[in-house]
Backbone as a chain_set.jsonl record, in Angstrom:
{"seq": "MKLKKSVAISESGFVFDPMSGESFSVNEIGIELLSLLKQEKTSEEISEFFIKTYDVDSTDFEKYYYDFIGMLRQYQLIEEYDPD", "coords": {"N": [[0.838, -1.17, 0.0], [0.339, 2.314, -0.47], [0.666, 5.817, 0.139], [-1.668, 8.05, -1.259], [-0.74, 9.915, -4.12], [-1.712, 12.497, -4.378], [-2.104, 13.432, -1.834], [-1.112, 15.816, 0.489], [1.476, 16.615, 2.775], [2.492, 18.512, 5.47], [5.456, 19.758, 7.152], [4.761, 20.235, 9.736], [2.782, 18.459, 10.334], [0.307, 18.695, 9.174], [-2.127, 17.352, 7.155], [-3.42, 17.148, 3.968], [-6.055, 16.355, 1.827], [-6.643, 16.85, -1.374], [-8.561, 15.782, -3.05], [-10.879, 15.225, -1.592], [-11.06, 17.462, -0.081], [-10.684, 17.437, 2.587], [-8.922, 17.859, 5.704], [-6.345, 16.922, 8.006], [-4.633, 16.37, 11.121], [-1.531, 15.166, 12.255], [0.759, 13.669, 14.602], [4.389, 13.82, 15.204], [5.263, 11.192, 14.922], [3.288, 10.126, 13.303], [3.793, 11.67, 11.037], [6.288, 10.645, 10.263], [5.545, 7.998, 9.692], [3.706, 8.38, 7.579], [5.437, 9.509, 5.729], [7.149, 7.333, 5.202], [5.295, 5.6, 4.039], [4.702, 7.094, 1.778], [7.072, 6.809, 0.466], [6.777, 4.296, -0.383], [7.48, 2.13, 1.243], [7.564, -1.167, 2.601], [5.34, -2.879, 4.914], [6.897, -4.391, 6.606], [9.42, -3.148, 6.421], [8.767, -0.66, 7.486], [7.975, -1.361, 10.067], [10.401, -2.415, 11.056], [11.974, -0.072, 11.003], [10.654, 1.566, 12.954], [10.83, -0.019, 15.275], [13.589, -0.129, 15.651], [14.155, 2.588, 15.95], [12.536, 3.655, 17.988], [11.492, 3.041, 21.382], [9.846, 0.488, 21.329], [8.063, -2.558, 21.169], [7.598, -5.269, 18.807], [4.969, -6.314, 18.845], [3.378, -4.301, 20.085], [3.911, -2.218, 18.284], [2.767, -3.233, 15.888], [0.014, -3.268, 16.527], [-0.555, -0.48, 16.853], [0.232, 0.419, 14.333], [-1.519, -0.928, 12.514], [-3.935, 0.112, 13.399], [-3.586, 2.796, 12.677], [-3.277, 2.535, 9.892], [-5.812, 1.559, 9.314], [-7.324, 3.85, 9.865], [-6.351, 5.526, 7.837], [-7.291, 4.135, 5.609], [-10.05, 4.373, 6.036], [-10.417, 7.103, 5.583], [-9.73, 7.148, 2.986], [-7.059, 7.6, 2.057], [-4.988, 6.074, 1.218], [-3.595, 3.847, -1.224], [-4.073, 0.582, -2.332], [-1.828, -1.903, -3.42], [-0.29, -4.423, -5.424], [2.831, -5.659, -5.004], [4.09, -7.407, -6.786]], "CA": [[0.0, 0.0, 0.0], [1.08, 3.566, -0.481], [-0.12, 7.03, 0.306], [-2.036, 8.622, -2.555], [0.174, 10.976, -4.549], [-2.343, 13.804, -4.234], [-2.14, 13.826, -0.429], [-0.012, 16.706, 0.869], [1.825, 16.553, 4.195], [3.431, 19.568, 5.856], [6.419, 19.382, 8.181], [4.127, 20.385, 11.056], [1.817, 17.388, 10.533], [-0.96, 19.002, 8.525], [-2.337, 16.458, 6.021], [-4.527, 17.658, 3.155], [-6.481, 15.53, 0.698], [-7.328, 17.746, -2.299], [-9.68, 15.108, -3.709], [-12.068, 15.356, -0.745], [-11.038, 18.766, 0.58], [-10.526, 17.239, 4.028], [-7.584, 17.995, 6.256], [-6.127, 16.192, 9.245], [-3.366, 16.651, 11.789], [-0.876, 14.003, 12.853], [1.946, 14.012, 15.374], [5.619, 13.566, 14.453], [5.322, 9.763, 14.587], [2.414, 10.011, 12.136], [4.499, 12.261, 9.893], [7.289, 9.664, 9.835], [4.865, 6.854, 9.091], [3.187, 8.808, 6.281], [6.587, 9.685, 4.854], [7.582, 5.998, 4.78], [4.283, 5.106, 3.098], [4.86, 7.839, 0.539], [8.257, 6.221, -0.171], [6.354, 2.943, -0.752], [8.126, 1.124, 2.078], [6.672, -2.262, 2.987], [5.005, -2.869, 6.337], [8.05, -4.953, 7.305], [10.436, -2.099, 6.491], [8.27, 0.36, 8.406], [8.061, -1.953, 11.403], [11.819, -2.472, 11.418], [12.407, 1.296, 11.279], [10.111, 2.056, 14.226], [11.352, -0.828, 16.378], [14.977, 0.294, 15.859], [14.236, 4.006, 16.28], [11.791, 3.974, 19.202], [11.416, 1.994, 22.398], [8.563, -0.192, 21.121], [8.248, -3.932, 20.697], [6.889, -5.533, 17.552], [3.533, -6.515, 19.09], [2.761, -2.984, 20.285], [3.976, -1.458, 17.041], [1.775, -3.763, 14.949], [-1.315, -2.802, 16.926], [-0.68, 0.942, 16.514], [0.384, 0.549, 12.887], [-2.748, -1.33, 11.825], [-4.957, 1.106, 13.751], [-3.313, 3.972, 11.853], [-3.6, 2.165, 8.508], [-7.279, 1.508, 9.254], [-7.806, 5.221, 9.773], [-6.03, 6.013, 6.495], [-8.25, 3.49, 4.693], [-11.365, 4.976, 6.273], [-10.43, 8.412, 4.937], [-9.341, 6.911, 1.589], [-5.808, 8.299, 1.804], [-3.985, 5.137, 0.719], [-3.918, 2.972, -2.358], [-3.576, -0.783, -2.185], [-1.184, -2.388, -4.642], [0.39, -5.711, -5.35], [4.196, -5.368, -5.417], [4.617, -8.35, -7.793]], "C": [[0.878, 1.226, 0.0], [0.113, 4.718, -0.295], [-0.45, 7.578, -1.07], [-1.134, 9.799, -2.877], [-0.407, 12.368, -4.32], [-2.363, 14.316, -2.797], [-0.889, 14.638, -0.101], [0.201, 16.633, 2.373], [2.818, 17.669, 4.484], [4.37, 19.051, 6.932], [5.81, 19.443, 9.58], [3.044, 19.33, 11.318], [0.441, 17.663, 9.971], [-1.054, 18.146, 7.273], [-3.566, 16.947, 5.268], [-4.781, 16.725, 1.984], [-7.255, 16.425, -0.264], [-8.522, 17.11, -3.004], [-10.97, 15.283, -2.917], [-12.18, 16.74, -0.113], [-10.846, 18.66, 2.094], [-9.082, 17.422, 4.451], [-7.538, 17.33, 7.626], [-4.82, 16.666, 9.856], [-2.832, 15.361, 12.375], [0.331, 14.491, 13.648], [3.196, 13.623, 14.592], [5.805, 12.091, 14.108], [4.464, 9.508, 13.342], [3.067, 10.561, 10.883], [5.528, 11.269, 9.358], [6.639, 8.482, 9.128], [4.328, 7.212, 7.706], [4.319, 8.986, 5.268], [7.088, 8.335, 4.324], [6.583, 5.378, 3.803], [4.42, 5.793, 1.741], [6.068, 7.315, -0.256], [8.008, 4.773, -0.599], [7.133, 1.859, -0.015], [7.103, 0.053, 2.439], [6.358, -2.163, 4.478], [6.16, -3.435, 7.16], [9.155, -3.913, 7.465], [10.038, -1.009, 7.484], [8.375, -0.137, 9.841], [9.499, -1.971, 11.895], [12.347, -1.085, 11.788], [11.939, 1.758, 12.66], [10.645, 1.27, 15.423], [12.798, -0.431, 16.688], [15.068, 1.724, 16.388], [13.608, 4.349, 17.629], [11.764, 2.773, 20.147], [10.037, 1.338, 22.328], [8.848, -1.619, 20.654], [7.35, -4.177, 19.493], [5.385, -5.699, 17.74], [2.807, -5.183, 19.262], [2.769, -2.18, 18.998], [2.914, -1.928, 16.055], [0.371, -3.263, 15.26], [-1.519, -1.343, 16.501], [-0.619, 1.165, 15.005], [-0.927, 0.213, 12.172], [-3.939, -0.456, 12.197], [-4.814, 2.34, 12.858], [-3.67, 3.704, 10.394], [-5.118, 2.086, 8.327], [-7.885, 2.892, 9.128], [-7.536, 5.798, 8.382], [-6.972, 5.413, 5.451], [-9.627, 4.136, 4.81], [-11.485, 6.326, 5.565], [-9.948, 8.36, 3.491], [-8.084, 7.693, 1.202], [-4.717, 7.375, 1.265], [-4.528, 4.341, -0.456], [-3.329, 1.607, -2.06], [-2.919, -1.159, -3.496], [-0.517, -3.717, -4.354], [1.808, -5.5, -5.866], [4.764, -6.314, -6.472], [4.307, -7.905, -9.202]], "O": [[2.033, 1.175, 0.424], [-1.088, 4.602, -0.539], [0.402, 7.571, -1.958], [-0.803, 10.592, -1.995], [0.341, 13.318, -4.091], [-2.611, 15.499, -2.563], [0.235, 14.216, -0.37], [-0.754, 16.594, 3.149], [3.857, 17.769, 3.833], [4.106, 18.02, 7.552], [6.289, 18.779, 10.499], [2.453, 19.306, 12.397], [-0.504, 16.931, 10.267], [-0.17, 18.198, 6.418], [-4.629, 17.137, 5.859], [-3.865, 16.353, 1.25], [-8.417, 16.734, -0.001], [-9.399, 17.817, -3.5], [-12.037, 15.468, -3.502], [-13.254, 17.143, 0.335], [-10.847, 19.671, 2.798], [-8.15, 17.182, 3.684], [-8.555, 17.195, 8.307], [-4.001, 17.291, 9.183], [-3.586, 14.558, 12.925], [0.856, 15.577, 13.403], [3.1, 13.153, 13.458], [6.44, 11.77, 13.103], [4.864, 8.768, 12.444], [2.921, 9.999, 9.798], [5.634, 11.071, 8.147], [7.122, 8.023, 8.093], [4.477, 6.433, 6.764], [4.169, 8.651, 4.093], [7.412, 8.209, 3.143], [6.979, 4.709, 2.849], [4.276, 5.163, 0.694], [6.084, 7.37, -1.485], [8.906, 4.106, -1.111], [7.415, 0.799, -0.574], [5.913, 0.341, 2.566], [7.036, -1.446, 5.214], [6.379, -3.004, 8.293], [9.759, -3.81, 8.533], [10.875, -0.501, 8.229], [8.818, 0.595, 10.726], [9.777, -1.581, 13.029], [13.08, -0.937, 12.766], [12.731, 2.281, 13.444], [10.886, 1.852, 16.481], [13.194, -0.399, 17.853], [15.955, 2.038, 17.182], [14.094, 5.233, 18.334], [11.99, 1.635, 19.735], [9.172, 1.6, 23.164], [9.751, -1.856, 19.852], [6.453, -3.386, 19.201], [4.606, -5.273, 16.887], [1.755, -4.959, 18.663], [1.778, -1.539, 18.649], [2.23, -1.104, 15.447], [-0.373, -2.88, 14.357], [-2.522, -1.008, 15.871], [-1.339, 2.006, 14.468], [-1.39, 0.978, 11.325], [-4.859, -0.297, 11.396], [-5.804, 2.862, 12.346], [-4.29, 4.541, 9.737], [-5.642, 2.503, 7.294], [-8.842, 3.094, 8.38], [-8.389, 6.48, 7.814], [-7.399, 6.1, 4.522], [-10.284, 4.411, 3.806], [-12.537, 6.651, 5.012], [-9.777, 9.396, 2.847], [-8.043, 8.356, 0.166], [-3.639, 7.841, 0.895], [-5.736, 4.192, -0.645], [-2.198, 1.504, -1.584], [-3.395, -0.779, -4.566], [-0.227, -4.071, -3.211], [1.987, -5.193, -7.044], [5.838, -6.041, -7.008], [4.678, -8.583, -10.16]]}, "num_chains": 1, "name": "protein.A"}
């Protein structure tokens, strides 16, 4: 999955979807996660980054990650794709 190209993210955490006109705010962890999605990193690469960078175990990270991804899906900010 990847963040839609049309979604804009500011350094301060302001997220704007020009397709819907909706805007959202995320914290700095959210900014990092969105940035990694925009770079089309896999969930494994994202997990590895956060586990190495922050004091979080894989189980806790997975829970928060999939909650966040669920929110992005709900607001239609990501595209699903098959990397093969």
